[in-house]
PDB file of N, CA, C, O and CB in Angstrom:
ATOM      1  N   MET A   1      27.541 148.012 -63.918  1.00  0.00           N
ATOM      2  CA  MET A   1      28.241 148.496 -62.721  1.00  0.00           C
ATOM      3  C   MET A   1      28.800 147.301 -61.954  1.00  0.00           C
ATOM      4  O   MET A   1      28.051 146.473 -61.436  1.00  0.00           O
ATOM      5  CB  MET A   1      27.286 149.341 -61.812  1.00  0.00           C
ATOM      6  N   THR A   2      30.092 147.229 -61.892  1.00  0.00           N
ATOM      7  CA  THR A   2      30.729 146.102 -61.219  1.00  0.00           C
ATOM      8  C   THR A   2      30.941 146.395 -59.743  1.00  0.00           C
ATOM      9  O   THR A   2      30.735 147.521 -59.291  1.00  0.00           O
ATOM     10  CB  THR A   2      32.060 145.767 -61.883  1.00  0.00           C
ATOM     11  N   ALA A   3      31.349 145.391 -59.005  1.00  0.00           N
ATOM     12  CA  ALA A   3      31.573 145.570 -57.565  1.00  0.00           C
ATOM     13  C   ALA A   3      32.733 146.534 -57.333  1.00  0.00           C
ATOM     14  O   ALA A   3      32.734 147.284 -56.357  1.00  0.00           O
ATOM     15  CB  ALA A   3      31.859 144.207 -56.878  1.00  0.00           C
ATOM     16  N   ASN A   4      33.716 146.516 -58.227  1.00  0.00           N
ATOM     17  CA  ASN A   4      34.879 147.393 -58.065  1.00  0.00           C
ATOM     18  C   ASN A   4      34.464 148.851 -58.175  1.00  0.00           C
ATOM     19  O   ASN A   4      34.993 149.701 -57.459  1.00  0.00           O
ATOM     20  CB  ASN A   4      35.958 147.067 -59.113  1.00  0.00           C
ATOM     21  N   ASP A   5      33.524 149.151 -59.065  1.00  0.00           N
ATOM     22  CA  ASP A   5      33.053 150.532 -59.220  1.00  0.00           C
ATOM     23  C   ASP A   5      32.328 151.003 -57.971  1.00  0.00           C
ATOM     24  O   ASP A   5      32.265 152.204 -57.708  1.00  0.00           O
ATOM     25  CB  ASP A   5      32.130 150.655 -60.438  1.00  0.00           C
ATOM     26  N   TRP A   6      31.779 150.069 -57.193  1.00  0.00           N
ATOM     27  CA  TRP A   6      31.041 150.430 -55.984  1.00  0.00           C
ATOM     28  C   TRP A   6      31.972 150.539 -54.783  1.00  0.00           C
ATOM     29  O   TRP A   6      31.745 151.353 -53.888  1.00  0.00           O
ATOM     30  CB  TRP A   6      29.944 149.404 -55.703  1.00  0.00           C
ATOM     31  N   ILE A   7      33.027 149.713 -54.763  1.00  0.00           N
ATOM     32  CA  ILE A   7      33.931 149.687 -53.604  1.00  0.00           C
ATOM     33  C   ILE A   7      34.944 150.819 -53.664  1.00  0.00           C
ATOM     34  O   ILE A   7      35.275 151.405 -52.633  1.00  0.00           O
ATOM     35  CB  ILE A   7      34.662 148.345 -53.525  1.00  0.00           C
ATOM     36  N   LEU A   8      35.438 151.136 -54.850  1.00  0.00           N
ATOM     37  CA  LEU A   8      36.514 152.118 -54.968  1.00  0.00           C
ATOM     38  C   LEU A   8      36.173 153.478 -54.370  1.00  0.00           C
ATOM     39  O   LEU A   8      36.985 154.006 -53.611  1.00  0.00           O
ATOM     40  CB  LEU A   8      36.874 152.292 -56.407  1.00  0.00           C
ATOM     41  N   PRO A   9      35.009 154.081 -54.669  1.00  0.00           N
ATOM     42  CA  PRO A   9      34.693 155.388 -54.053  1.00  0.00           C
ATOM     43  C   PRO A   9      34.635 155.313 -52.534  1.00  0.00           C
ATOM     44  O   PRO A   9      35.081 156.238 -51.854  1.00  0.00           O
ATOM     45  CB  PRO A   9      33.362 155.911 -54.582  1.00  0.00           C
ATOM     46  N   TRP A  10      34.091 154.222 -51.990  1.00  0.00           N
ATOM     47  CA  TRP A  10      34.017 154.090 -50.535  1.00  0.00           C
ATOM     48  C   TRP A  10      35.410 153.942 -49.939  1.00  0.00           C
ATOM     49  O   TRP A  10      35.688 154.466 -48.861  1.00  0.00           O
ATOM     50  CB  TRP A  10      33.143 152.888 -50.145  1.00  0.00           C
ATOM     51  N   PHE A  11      36.296 153.218 -50.653  1.00  0.00           N
ATOM     52  CA  PHE A  11      37.666 153.044 -50.171  1.00  0.00           C
ATOM     53  C   PHE A  11      38.381 154.387 -50.129  1.00  0.00           C
ATOM     54  O   PHE A  11      39.097 154.683 -49.172  1.00  0.00           O
ATOM     55  CB  PHE A  11      38.440 152.051 -51.066  1.00  0.00           C
ATOM     56  N   MET A  12      38.188 155.199 -51.162  1.00  0.00           N
ATOM     57  CA  MET A  12      38.808 156.523 -51.192  1.00  0.00           C
ATOM     58  C   MET A  12      38.258 157.389 -50.066  1.00  0.00           C
ATOM     59  O   MET A  12      39.009 158.119 -49.419  1.00  0.00           O
ATOM     60  CB  MET A  12      38.574 157.204 -52.555  1.00  0.00           C
ATOM     61  N   LEU A  13      36.941 157.309 -49.827  1.00  0.00           N
ATOM     62  CA  LEU A  13      36.314 158.116 -48.780  1.00  0.00           C
ATOM     63  C   LEU A  13      36.827 157.709 -47.407  1.00  0.00           C
ATOM     64  O   LEU A  13      37.159 158.563 -46.584  1.00  0.00           O
ATOM     65  CB  LEU A  13      34.787 157.980 -48.836  1.00  0.00           C
ATOM     66  N   VAL A  14      36.892 156.406 -47.159  1.00  0.00           N
ATOM     67  CA  VAL A  14      37.362 155.918 -45.855  1.00  0.00           C
ATOM     68  C   VAL A  14      38.825 156.308 -45.643  1.00  0.00           C
ATOM     69  O   VAL A  14      39.215 156.712 -44.547  1.00  0.00           O
ATOM     70  CB  VAL A  14      37.196 154.377 -45.752  1.00  0.00           C
ATOM     71  N   ARG A  15      39.633 156.184 -46.707  1.00  0.00           N
ATOM     72  CA  ARG A  15      41.047 156.536 -46.562  1.00  0.00           C
ATOM     73  C   ARG A  15      41.210 158.025 -46.299  1.00  0.00           C
ATOM     74  O   ARG A  15      42.058 158.426 -45.501  1.00  0.00           O
ATOM     75  CB  ARG A  15      41.835 156.133 -47.817  1.00  0.00           C
ATOM     76  N   THR A  16      40.406 158.844 -46.961  1.00  0.00           N
ATOM     77  CA  THR A  16      40.477 160.291 -46.743  1.00  0.00           C
ATOM     78  C   THR A  16      40.070 160.639 -45.315  1.00  0.00           C
ATOM     79  O   THR A  16      40.702 161.476 -44.671  1.00  0.00           O
ATOM     80  CB  THR A  16      39.579 161.035 -47.748  1.00  0.00           C
ATOM     81  N   MET A  17      39.000 159.987 -44.817  1.00  0.00           N
ATOM     82  CA  MET A  17      38.555 160.247 -43.443  1.00  0.00           C
ATOM     83  C   MET A  17      39.625 159.801 -42.448  1.00  0.00           C
ATOM     84  O   MET A  17      39.851 160.460 -41.433  1.00  0.00           O
ATOM     85  CB  MET A  17      37.216 159.522 -43.153  1.00  0.00           C
ATOM     86  N   TYR A  18      40.284 158.674 -42.744  1.00  0.00           N
ATOM     87  CA  TYR A  18      41.332 158.181 -41.850  1.00  0.00           C
ATOM     88  C   TYR A  18      42.494 159.169 -41.785  1.00  0.00           C
ATOM     89  O   TYR A  18      43.032 159.432 -40.709  1.00  0.00           O
ATOM     90  CB  TYR A  18      41.832 156.801 -42.316  1.00  0.00           C
ATOM     91  N   ILE A  19      42.878 159.716 -42.939  1.00  0.00           N
ATOM     92  CA  ILE A  19      43.963 160.706 -42.968  1.00  0.00           C
ATOM     93  C   ILE A  19      43.546 161.966 -42.218  1.00  0.00           C
ATOM     94  O   ILE A  19      44.348 162.553 -41.492  1.00  0.00           O
ATOM     95  CB  ILE A  19      44.352 161.056 -44.427  1.00  0.00           C
ATOM     96  N   MET A  20      42.280 162.386 -42.392  1.00  0.00           N
ATOM     97  CA  MET A  20      41.792 163.578 -41.693  1.00  0.00           C
ATOM     98  C   MET A  20      41.857 163.369 -40.182  1.00  0.00           C
ATOM     99  O   MET A  20      42.270 164.263 -39.444  1.00  0.00           O
ATOM    100  CB  MET A  20      40.344 163.912 -42.128  1.00  0.00           C
ATOM    101  N   LEU A  21      41.442 162.172 -39.722  1.00  0.00           N
ATOM    102  CA  LEU A  21      41.471 161.889 -38.286  1.00  0.00           C
ATOM    103  C   LEU A  21      42.907 161.911 -37.766  1.00  0.00           C
ATOM    104  O   LEU A  21      43.163 162.397 -36.664  1.00  0.00           O
ATOM    105  CB  LEU A  21      40.815 160.523 -37.988  1.00  0.00           C
ATOM    106  N   ASN A  22      43.843 161.386 -38.558  1.00  0.00           N
ATOM    107  CA  ASN A  22      45.245 161.402 -38.134  1.00  0.00           C
ATOM    108  C   ASN A  22      45.758 162.829 -38.019  1.00  0.00           C
ATOM    109  O   ASN A  22      46.480 163.159 -37.079  1.00  0.00           O
ATOM    110  CB  ASN A  22      46.116 160.607 -39.116  1.00  0.00           C
ATOM    111  N   LEU A  23      45.382 163.686 -38.984  1.00  0.00           N
ATOM    112  CA  LEU A  23      45.827 165.079 -38.934  1.00  0.00           C
ATOM    113  C   LEU A  23      45.229 165.788 -37.731  1.00  0.00           C
ATOM    114  O   LEU A  23      45.914 166.564 -37.066  1.00  0.00           O
ATOM    115  CB  LEU A  23      45.447 165.817 -40.227  1.00  0.00           C
ATOM    116  N   VAL A  24      43.950 165.530 -37.443  1.00  0.00           N
ATOM    117  CA  VAL A  24      43.304 166.154 -36.285  1.00  0.00           C
ATOM    118  C   VAL A  24      43.969 165.667 -35.000  1.00  0.00           C
ATOM    119  O   VAL A  24      44.178 166.448 -34.072  1.00  0.00           O
ATOM    120  CB  VAL A  24      41.782 165.839 -36.263  1.00  0.00           C
ATOM    121  N   GLY A  25      44.301 164.378 -34.946  1.00  0.00           N
ATOM    122  CA  GLY A  25      44.961 163.831 -33.766  1.00  0.00           C
ATOM    123  C   GLY A  25      46.322 164.473 -33.539  1.00  0.00           C
ATOM    124  O   GLY A  25      46.678 164.801 -32.407  1.00  0.00           O
ATOM    125  N   LEU A  26      47.085 164.654 -34.618  1.00  0.00           N
ATOM    126  CA  LEU A  26      48.394 165.308 -34.484  1.00  0.00           C
ATOM    127  C   LEU A  26      48.227 166.756 -34.057  1.00  0.00           C
ATOM    128  O   LEU A  26      48.995 167.258 -33.236  1.00  0.00           O
ATOM    129  CB  LEU A  26      49.177 165.235 -35.808  1.00  0.00           C
ATOM    130  N   PHE A  27      47.222 167.431 -34.615  1.00  0.00           N
ATOM    131  CA  PHE A  27      46.988 168.833 -34.274  1.00  0.00           C
ATOM    132  C   PHE A  27      46.615 168.975 -32.800  1.00  0.00           C
ATOM    133  O   PHE A  27      47.124 169.857 -32.109  1.00  0.00           O
ATOM    134  CB  PHE A  27      45.881 169.425 -35.162  1.00  0.00           C
ATOM    135  N   LEU A  28      45.721 168.100 -32.319  1.00  0.00           N
ATOM    136  CA  LEU A  28      45.307 168.180 -30.918  1.00  0.00           C
ATOM    137  C   LEU A  28      46.465 167.828 -29.987  1.00  0.00           C
ATOM    138  O   LEU A  28      46.661 168.480 -28.961  1.00  0.00           O
ATOM    139  CB  LEU A  28      44.116 167.245 -30.657  1.00  0.00           C
ATOM    140  N   SER A  29      47.227 166.804 -30.343  1.00  0.00           N
ATOM    141  CA  SER A  29      48.336 166.389 -29.468  1.00  0.00           C
ATOM    142  C   SER A  29      49.416 167.461 -29.414  1.00  0.00           C
ATOM    143  O   SER A  29      50.140 167.560 -28.424  1.00  0.00           O
ATOM    144  CB  SER A  29      48.942 165.057 -29.955  1.00  0.00           C
ATOM    145  N   SER A  30      49.532 168.263 -30.464  1.00  0.00           N
ATOM    146  CA  SER A  30      50.538 169.329 -30.459  1.00  0.00           C
ATOM    147  C   SER A  30      50.014 170.588 -29.770  1.00  0.00           C
ATOM    148  O   SER A  30      50.800 171.426 -29.328  1.00  0.00           O
ATOM    149  CB  SER A  30      50.970 169.659 -31.891  1.00  0.00           C
ATOM    150  N   CYS A  31      48.688 170.724 -29.678  1.00  0.00           N
ATOM    151  CA  CYS A  31      48.111 171.931 -29.077  1.00  0.00           C
ATOM    152  C   CYS A  31      47.797 171.740 -27.596  1.00  0.00           C
ATOM    153  O   CYS A  31      47.715 172.718 -26.853  1.00  0.00           O
ATOM    154  CB  CYS A  31      46.844 172.330 -29.822  1.00  0.00           C
ATOM    155  N   VAL A  32      47.622 170.501 -27.160  1.00  0.00           N
ATOM    156  CA  VAL A  32      47.259 170.254 -25.765  1.00  0.00           C
ATOM    157  C   VAL A  32      48.284 170.834 -24.791  1.00  0.00           C
ATOM    158  O   VAL A  32      47.876 171.451 -23.808  1.00  0.00           O
ATOM    159  CB  VAL A  32      47.110 168.763 -25.524  1.00  0.00           C
ATOM    160  N   PRO A  33      49.608 170.667 -25.011  1.00  0.00           N
ATOM    161  CA  PRO A  33      50.572 171.243 -24.050  1.00  0.00           C
ATOM    162  C   PRO A  33      50.484 172.763 -23.968  1.00  0.00           C
ATOM    163  O   PRO A  33      50.857 173.344 -22.949  1.00  0.00           O
ATOM    164  CB  PRO A  33      51.991 170.843 -24.433  1.00  0.00           C
ATOM    165  N   LEU A  34      49.998 173.416 -25.022  1.00  0.00           N
ATOM    166  CA  LEU A  34      49.903 174.877 -24.998  1.00  0.00           C
ATOM    167  C   LEU A  34      48.800 175.344 -24.059  1.00  0.00           C
ATOM    168  O   LEU A  34      48.870 176.443 -23.510  1.00  0.00           O
ATOM    169  CB  LEU A  34      49.653 175.418 -26.404  1.00  0.00           C
ATOM    170  N   PHE A  35      47.771 174.499 -23.874  1.00  0.00           N
ATOM    171  CA  PHE A  35      46.639 174.894 -23.037  1.00  0.00           C
ATOM    172  C   PHE A  35      46.900 174.639 -21.560  1.00  0.00           C
ATOM    173  O   PHE A  35      46.161 175.130 -20.706  1.00  0.00           O
ATOM    174  CB  PHE A  35      45.390 174.156 -23.468  1.00  0.00           C
ATOM    175  N   ARG A  36      47.932 173.883 -21.254  1.00  0.00           N
ATOM    176  CA  ARG A  36      48.179 173.560 -19.849  1.00  0.00           C
ATOM    177  C   ARG A  36      48.907 174.682 -19.138  1.00  0.00           C
ATOM    178  O   ARG A  36      49.194 174.574 -17.945  1.00  0.00           O
ATOM    179  CB  ARG A  36      48.977 172.276 -19.735  1.00  0.00           C
TER     180      ARG A  36
END
């Protein structure tokens, strides 16, 4: 098991979480004016 095999899954997980946070941020920023 090389270092690359250990880093790659974590890199994919972090990137997926980052994309999810961006989508949630866009969703909230688009919904906030509706609640006002």
